[in-house]
RODO-2510 file (C-alpha; in nm, 4 decimals, decimal comma):
residues 284
     n   res          X          Y          Z
     1     r     2,0118    -1,4786     0,0274
     2     k     1,7425    -1,4476     0,2934
     3     m     1,9973    -1,3447     0,5544
     4     e     2,1343    -1,0822     0,3162
     5     d     1,7877    -0,9376     0,2569
     6     y     1,7202    -0,9456     0,6308
     7     g     2,0426    -0,7544     0,6971
     8     r     1,9529    -0,4932     0,4381
     9     f     1,6077    -0,4536     0,5873
    10     l     1,7473    -0,4057     0,9375
    11     a     1,9980    -0,1468     0,8127
    12     l     1,7231     0,0405     0,6295
    13     l     1,4915     0,0203     0,9300
    14     a     1,7614     0,1523     1,1636
    15     s     1,8318     0,4398     0,9244
    16     t     1,4611     0,5205     0,9015
    17     l     1,4162     0,5246     1,2788
    18     l     1,7267     0,7398     1,3218
    19     v     1,6061     0,9964     1,0677
    20     g     1,2604     0,9966     1,2269
    21     f     1,3982     1,0523     1,5778
    22     l     1,6254     1,3293     1,4529
    23     s     1,3263     1,4985     1,2897
    24     v     1,1340     1,4994     1,6177
    25     i     1,4382     1,6229     1,8099
    26     l     1,5048     1,9034     1,5612
    27     s     1,1419     2,0156     1,5864
    28     l     1,1812     2,0397     1,9651
    29     v     1,5130     2,2238     1,9341
    30     w     1,3465     2,4672     1,6947
    31     v     1,0545     2,5567     1,9211
    32     f     1,2504     2,5649     2,2470
    33     h     1,5700     2,7329     2,1266
    34     y     1,4412     2,9736     1,8607
    35     r     1,0721     3,0131     1,9448
    36     e     0,8926     3,0408     2,2805
    37     g     0,8724     2,6773     2,3813
    38     l     0,5406     2,5018     2,4417
    39     s     0,2352     2,6292     2,6259
    40     w    -0,1440     2,6404     2,5957
    41     d    -0,2353     3,0008     2,6708
    42     g    -0,2943     3,1587     2,3304
    43     s     0,0694     3,2621     2,2975
    44     l     0,3226     3,1569     2,0355
    45     g     0,4029     2,8605     2,2593
    46     e     0,0582     2,7214     2,1854
    47     f     0,1128     2,7450     1,8117
    48     n     0,4405     2,5568     1,8555
    49     w     0,2460     2,2444     1,9442
    50     h     0,1447     2,2326     1,5790
    51     p     0,4819     2,1517     1,4181
    52     v     0,5914     1,9295     1,7073
    53     l     0,2762     1,7148     1,7079
    54     i     0,2525     1,6977     1,3291
    55     i     0,6109     1,5757     1,2960
    56     t     0,5810     1,3381     1,5934
    57     g     0,2399     1,1934     1,5139
    58     f     0,1336     1,2635     1,1594
    59     v     0,4780     1,1948     1,0141
    60     f     0,6841     0,9720     1,2440
    61     i     0,4159     0,7551     1,4083
    62     q     0,2153     0,7253     1,0873
    63     g     0,5313     0,6153     0,9070
    64     i     0,5960     0,3432     1,1636
    65     a     0,2327     0,2307     1,1360
    66     i     0,2768     0,1903     0,7603
    67     i     0,5737    -0,0452     0,7879
    68     v     0,4717    -0,2342     1,1014
    69     y     0,3630    -0,5343     0,8916
    70     r     0,7078    -0,5422     0,7323
    71     l     0,8951    -0,6172     1,0558
    72     p     1,0138    -0,9808     1,0198
    73     w     1,0009    -1,0543     1,3929
    74     t     0,6264    -0,9825     1,3912
    75     w     0,5494    -1,2413     1,1257
    76     k     0,4957    -1,5085     1,3908
    77     c     0,2393    -1,2859     1,5647
    78     s    -0,1236    -1,3246     1,4735
    79     k    -0,2550    -1,0960     1,2026
    80     l    -0,5282    -0,9758     1,4358
    81     l    -0,2691    -0,8533     1,6858
    82     m    -0,0755    -0,6759     1,4107
    83     k    -0,3965    -0,5158     1,2849
    84     f    -0,4644    -0,3780     1,6326
    85     i    -0,1091    -0,2420     1,6548
    86     h    -0,1382    -0,0895     1,3066
    87     a    -0,4766     0,0657     1,3891
    88     g    -0,3579     0,1813     1,7313
    89     l    -0,0554     0,3648     1,5927
    90     n    -0,2710     0,5322     1,3295
    91     t    -0,5229     0,6330     1,5954
    92     i    -0,2491     0,7945     1,8033
    93     a    -0,1225     0,9777     1,4949
    94     m    -0,4722     1,1053     1,4173
    95     i    -0,5303     1,2275     1,7734
    96     l    -0,2007     1,4165     1,7740
    97     a    -0,2811     1,5709     1,4356
    98     i    -0,6225     1,6888     1,5575
    99     v    -0,4730     1,8381     1,8763
   100     s    -0,2136     2,0188     1,6652
   101     m    -0,4886     2,1722     1,4519
   102     v    -0,6844     2,2794     1,7597
   103     a    -0,3690     2,4555     1,8809
   104     v    -0,3405     2,6481     1,5531
   105     f    -0,7037     2,7583     1,5456
   106     d    -0,6934     2,8575     1,9125
   107     f    -0,3751     3,0592     1,8607
   108     h    -0,5111     3,2306     1,5498
   109     n    -0,8377     3,3189     1,7199
   110     a    -0,6558     3,4578     2,0246
   111     r    -0,4435     3,6803     1,7987
   112     n    -0,7214     3,7626     1,5480
   113     i    -0,5267     3,5934     1,2683
   114     p    -0,7373     3,4635     0,9751
   115     n    -0,7842     3,0867     0,9483
   116     m    -0,7760     2,8592     0,6447
   117     y    -0,6492     3,0998     0,3800
   118     s    -0,3192     2,9375     0,2775
   119     l    -0,2597     2,6375     0,0526
   120     h    -0,0826     2,4740     0,3470
   121     s    -0,3987     2,4955     0,5578
   122     w    -0,6247     2,3709     0,2790
   123     i    -0,4181     2,0627     0,2025
   124     g    -0,3454     2,0035     0,5708
   125     l    -0,7139     2,0005     0,6638
   126     a    -0,7908     1,7755     0,3674
   127     a    -0,5172     1,5340     0,4797
   128     v    -0,6631     1,5154     0,8322
   129     i    -1,0157     1,4581     0,6977
   130     f    -0,9096     1,1857     0,4540
   131     y    -0,6856     1,0277     0,7172
   132     s    -0,9774     1,0119     0,9606
   133     l    -1,1944     0,8572     0,6892
   134     q    -0,9186     0,6093     0,6050
   135     l    -0,8927     0,5107     0,9696
   136     f    -1,2692     0,4709     1,0100
   137     l    -1,3028     0,2561     0,6967
   138     g    -0,9982     0,0544     0,7996
   139     f    -1,1622    -0,0286     1,1316
   140     a    -1,4964    -0,1079     0,9716
   141     v    -1,3695    -0,3203     0,6834
   142     f    -1,0414    -0,4801     0,7921
   143     l    -1,0499    -0,4947     1,1724
   144     l    -1,4108    -0,5728     1,2602
   145     p    -1,5260    -0,9213     1,1514
   146     f    -1,8377    -0,8133     0,9643
   147     a    -1,7162    -0,7204     0,6155
   148     p    -1,7242    -1,0074     0,3625
   149     v    -1,3934    -1,1336     0,2308
   150     h    -1,4588    -1,0275    -0,1286
   151     l    -1,5152    -0,6699    -0,0109
   152     r    -1,1863    -0,6711     0,1786
   153     v    -0,9991    -0,8049    -0,1209
   154     a    -1,1579    -0,5436    -0,3486
   155     l    -1,0840    -0,2527    -0,1131
   156     m    -0,7317    -0,3520    -0,0110
   157     p    -0,5516    -0,1961    -0,3132
   158     i    -0,7474     0,1270    -0,2577
   159     h    -0,6679     0,1173     0,1128
   160     v    -0,2966     0,0718     0,0479
   161     y    -0,2797     0,3384    -0,2232
   162     s    -0,4753     0,5961    -0,0255
   163     g    -0,2667     0,5329     0,2868
   164     l     0,0596     0,5937     0,1034
   165     t    -0,0857     0,8938    -0,0783
   166     i    -0,2010     1,0536     0,2467
   167     f     0,1405     0,9941     0,4029
   168     a     0,3207     1,1560     0,1080
   169     t     0,0726     1,4456     0,1191
   170     v     0,1439     1,4971     0,4888
   171     i     0,5177     1,5213     0,4183
   172     a     0,4578     1,7783     0,1438
   173     t     0,2195     1,9777     0,3645
   174     a     0,4707     1,9794     0,6497
   175     l     0,7355     2,1197     0,4155
   176     m     0,4970     2,3952     0,3087
   177     g     0,4138     2,4694     0,6705
   178     i     0,7667     2,5072     0,8016
   179     t     0,8624     2,7234     0,5033
   180     e     0,5564     2,9428     0,5567
   181     k     0,6417     2,9767     0,9259
   182     l     0,9975     3,0838     0,8528
   183     i     0,8842     3,3450     0,6014
   184     f     0,6356     3,4914     0,8498
   185     a     0,8516     3,4688     1,1630
   186     l     1,1988     3,5685     1,0429
   187     k     1,2147     3,9466     1,0029
   188     n     1,5511     4,0606     1,1305
   189     p     1,7460     3,8864     0,9925
   190     a     1,5069     3,7742     0,7219
   191     y     1,4701     3,4202     0,5917
   192     s     1,6597     3,5200     0,2783
   193     a     1,9649     3,6022     0,4914
   194     s     1,9885     3,2345     0,5978
   195     p     2,0136     3,2820     0,9755
   196     p     2,0874     2,9766     1,1931
   197     e     1,7168     2,9121     1,2565
   198     a     1,6500     2,8975     0,8828
   199     t     1,9379     2,6541     0,8340
   200     l     1,8113     2,4324     1,1170
   201     v     1,4562     2,4215     0,9829
   202     n     1,5731     2,3622     0,6261
   203     c     1,7701     2,0624     0,7559
   204     l     1,4536     1,9466     0,9322
   205     g     1,2715     1,9609     0,5995
   206     i     1,5413     1,7511     0,4332
   207     l     1,5111     1,4915     0,7098
   208     l     1,1351     1,4753     0,6583
   209     v     1,1847     1,4082     0,2868
   210     i     1,4416     1,1362     0,3611
   211     f     1,2169     0,9768     0,6225
   212     g     0,9186     0,9774     0,3885
   213     s     1,1242     0,8324     0,1044
   214     l     1,2575     0,5497     0,3220
   215     i     0,9096     0,4614     0,4505
   216     l     0,7651     0,4543     0,0991
   217     w     1,0560     0,2422    -0,0256
   218     m     1,0141    -0,0135     0,2529
   219     a     0,6379    -0,0243     0,2034
   220     s     0,6628    -0,0769    -0,1721
   221     r     0,9152    -0,3646    -0,1820
   222     p     0,7175    -0,6841    -0,2540
   223     h     0,9897    -0,9139    -0,1175
   224     w     0,9687    -0,7461     0,2249
   225     k     0,5969    -0,7900     0,2715
   226     r     0,4612    -1,0202     0,5374
   227     p     0,4501    -1,3684     0,3788
   228     p     0,1359    -1,5805     0,3629
   229     a     0,0973    -1,8130     0,6591
   230     e     0,2934    -2,1294     0,6004
   231     n     0,1853    -2,4866     0,6505
   232     a    -0,1789    -2,4112     0,5679
   233     k    -0,3638    -2,7349     0,5205
   234     i    -0,7311    -2,7803     0,4418
   235     l    -0,9164    -2,4500     0,4683
   236     r    -1,2827    -2,3947     0,5261
   237     p    -1,4846    -2,2601     0,2326
   238     i    -1,3975    -1,8971     0,1668
   239     a    -1,7507    -1,7665     0,2287
   240     a    -1,7558    -1,9197     0,5758
   241     t    -1,4068    -1,8140     0,6812
   242     p    -1,3104    -1,4765     0,8304
   243     e    -1,0635    -1,2853     0,6147
   244     g    -0,7165    -1,4320     0,6351
   245     t    -0,8206    -1,6959     0,8942
   246     e    -0,6865    -2,0410     0,8279
   247     v    -0,8422    -2,3409     0,9985
   248     e    -0,6996    -2,6865     0,9706
   249     s    -0,9457    -2,9495     0,8641
   250     t    -1,0864    -3,1686     1,1344
   251     m    -1,1675    -3,4411     0,8871
   252     t    -1,1217    -3,7798     1,0428
   253     n    -1,2581    -4,0024     0,7684
   254     s    -0,9743    -4,2430     0,7075
   255     n    -1,1397    -4,3618     0,3892
   256     a    -1,1123    -4,0216     0,2131
   257     d    -0,9493    -4,0390    -0,1247
   258     k    -0,5942    -3,9141    -0,0753
   259     s    -0,5439    -3,7909    -0,4316
   260     d    -0,8638    -3,5818    -0,4160
   261     l    -0,7558    -3,4517    -0,0790
   262     r    -0,4215    -3,3338    -0,2151
   263     g    -0,5860    -3,1731    -0,5173
   264     n    -0,8427    -2,9919    -0,3087
   265     t    -0,5772    -2,8793    -0,0622
   266     e    -0,3595    -2,7280    -0,3361
   267     a    -0,6494    -2,5515    -0,5082
   268     v    -0,7851    -2,4036    -0,1868
   269     r    -0,4361    -2,3100    -0,0675
   270     k    -0,3661    -2,1069    -0,3824
   271     q    -0,7028    -1,9370    -0,3640
   272     n    -0,6654    -1,8457     0,0011
   273     i    -0,3140    -1,7097    -0,0318
   274     k    -0,4684    -1,4223    -0,2252
   275     f    -0,7049    -1,3436     0,0609
   276     d    -0,4362    -1,4050     0,3188
   277     e    -0,2096    -1,1479     0,1571
   278     a    -0,4918    -0,8993     0,1366
   279     g    -0,5372    -0,9093     0,5108
   280     q    -0,1670    -0,8683     0,5817
   281     r    -0,0683    -0,5772     0,3605
   282     s    -0,2797    -0,3082     0,5217
   283     t    -0,1187     0,0370     0,5318
   284     m    -0,4059     0,2217     0,6894
***
C-alpha cells in the first residue's frame, strides 16, 4: 500500500514538474517569438520580463516551495534544513516577483502609460504585498527560534491557508494578465480572430491552471504530508523545547519506575506529535 501511494506521488510530482517547465518554456517562446524578446531599456522587451518572471518565480518556484515538505526523500532531513529550503525558495520567488513589477512600472513610465488602473494590477500588487508579509512572518515565527511553541501551533493553520490562498490568487492574476496583454497587443489580426499567438498564450493559461491544481492537490492530501518523527522517546517539557525539536531523555536512574516511564512517554509523545506536525506542514 505504501509503495502504491509512493508511486502515485512520484507520477503526480513528475506531471507537476513537467507542466511547470512547459509553462516557463511557453512564456519564453511567447516573448521571444511573438514579442520583442527581453531587454531593460524602456522598450517592450523590458515589459516582457513581467510575464516571464511571474510565471518562473511567482508561479513555478512558489509551487515547488509549497510541496517541498511533501517529498518523501526529504523526510530523513532535519526539519530546520527543510525550513531553510522552503524559505529560500519563497524568497527567490518574491525577489523575482518584485523585479517583474519594477519592469512593468519602468516600462509604463517610459511610455507614459498609466499605472495601477486595472483589476489585474490591483490584485497583483495585493498578492505581492501579502506574499511579502507571509514570508516575513514565516521567518519570524517558524524559522527563528524565538516564537513560543503555542504561538506557532496557533498560527500554523493561518499560515497554511494564507499560503495556499496567495498561490491560487497568483494563478488567477496571471490569467487576467496574459488575457489583458493579448487584448491590448493583438490588433491585426485581433485577439478575437484567434491568431497563433493567441492560441499559444491560451494554452499557457491552461497549463498554469493545471499546474496550480496539481500543487494544491498535493498540498492538501493528508496522507502525503511529512510524518511525525519516529522513534521519539522521552521529550523535554514542551515549554522548554524548541518547536518540533525532540530530545531523547538522558535519564540514567536505573531505579525509575518502568510503568510510570512508559505512561509518561506515551502521554508526552502524543502531545508532541501535534507540535511536531505543526512545524513540518509549513506552506509559506
